[in-house]
VEXPAMI-489202 format. One record per atom (N, C-alpha, C): x, y, z. Coordinates in steps of 0.05 Angstrom, whole numbers, plus 5000, padded with zeros to 4 digits. Layout:
BEGIN
XYZ;...
END
This chain:
BEGIN
757517045509;760216955511;762017155525;764217065537;766117235550;768617245534;769817485532;772317525519;774317655538;776817565536;779017685551;781017805531;781718055535;783418205517;785718325533;788218235527;790618345540;791618585525;793018765540;794318995528;796519085546;798319255536;800419365552;803219255547;803419045530;806018935524;807619115507;810219055504;812019215488;814919145493;816719315483;819519285485;820619475506;822119365525;823319535546;826119435552;827719615564;830419545572;830319405599;832419235603;832619105629;832619305652;831119245673;830719425695;828319605692;827019605669;824719775664;822119645675;819919785669;817319695679;815219695657;813219515660;810919505643;808519445660;806219525651;803719455664;801819335644;801219075648;799418935631;796518955641;794618955623;791818965630;790318735616;788318635629;786618435617;783718515622;782318585601;779518675604;777618445596;775918375615;773918175610;771218305603;770018215581;767518315572;765518095566;762918155567;760917965562;759217925587;757717705588;756017645611;757717505633;758117655654;759817555676;758217585702;757717355715;756217355740;758217375764;760217205764;762217205785;765017155773;767017255787;769817205779;770917025801;771416775795;772416585814;775416595816;776816635794;779716625792;780616775767;782816915770;784117035747;787117005751;788516975728;791416945730;792817025705;795517055707;797217105685;799116875680;799316795655;801216595646;803016715626;805316585621;807116675600;808416435586;809216485561;810516275546;812716395529;815216315535;817516405520;818016215496;819416315475;819916145452;821215885460;820115655450;821315395455;820815285483;819215425499;818715335526;815715295531;815115145553;812315095560;811115345573;808415365570;807015585584;807215545614;807715765629;808115745657;806315945672;805615885696;804016065712;805716285724;804816525722;806316755732;805116855759;802516905759;801217005783;798216955782;796916925805;794116875807;792817055828;790217105825;788717255845;785917145846;784917095871;782216985875;780217205878;777717135879;775517325883;775817475909;777017345929;777517475954;780017645956;781517645935;783917815934;786517675941;786417415947;788917265953;790617235928;793217275931;795017265908;797217065913;798216965890;800516785890;802316845866;804916805869;806816875849;808816655845;809716625820;811916445814;814416565828;816216385837;818616475851;820216665833;820216625807;821916775789;821017075788;818517135795;817517405793;816817525820;817017375841;816217465867;817917705876;816617915885;818018155893;818318355871;817818275846;818018455823;815318505809;813518305809;810918335796;808718355817;806618495810;804318525827;801718485811;800118295819;797518245806;795318385821;793418495807;791118625820;788718615802;786418675813;783918675797;782018895806;780819025787;778819235793;776419175775;774219085787;771819005773;772518785753;772218825727;772718625707;775318655692;777118815704;779818855692;781918755711;783818595701;786018495717;788618625707;790418675725;792918815718;795318645728;797518685714;800118575723;802218795721;802918905744;805119105745;807718955746;809419005726;812018865724;814219065727;815819045748;818019215754;820619055753;822919205750;825519075749;825618845729;824718905705;824518695685;827218585677;827318335671;829718195663;829318075635;831518035620;831217905594;829817635596;830117495618;828717235622;825717265623;824717505627;821817555628;820617565600;822217575579;821217585552;819417345546;817017405537;815017195532;812417325522;810617155513;807917235508;806417185534;805117395543;803617375568;800617345563;799317155576;796617085572;794917125596;792517235592;790517265614;788817015615;788316915639;786616685644;784516745665;782116635662;780016695681;778116455683;777116405707;774916215712;772616385722;770416385706;768216565711;765516425714;763716545730;761016445732;760716215750;758116155757;757515935775;758215665762;758215655735;758915415721;761915365722;763415575724;766315555726;767715515699;766815665679;768015645652;770715775652;772515665636;775315765634;775615915608;776916155609;777316315586;780316395584;781216435559;783916525554;783916765535;785716955540;786217165521;788117075499;788517245479;790217175457;793217235462;793817375483;796517425491;797617695482;799617795497;801018045490;804017995494;805618095474;808418045474;809918235492;811618125509;813418285526;816318205519;817918405511;820618355503;822418545520;824418425534;826218575551;829018545540;830218765532;832818765520;835018775542;837318665535;839618665554;840818935556;
END
């Protein structure tokens, strides 16, 4: 089985930075897709950023220019700069792995940005 574990969340002031990590462990043959989602209290979970096996990236308009997604082997990162209170949410790691294309989710890490 594959597990995804997020880390790096915390409390920061507006304008500050955080770097989230997502470590994938287990039997992994290929990484087809990985991405970051977030869910704020009382709101639906939304896509933040994605990265393909070839390194192509996409970002939600709300974070474009401030967040950077990257991957090194089986670890995915989300560098978050110029954080805003609106970025406060639980951030989740998502991945589609293997030739079968199974989907996995992490348990999430809390990011809180104070005014």
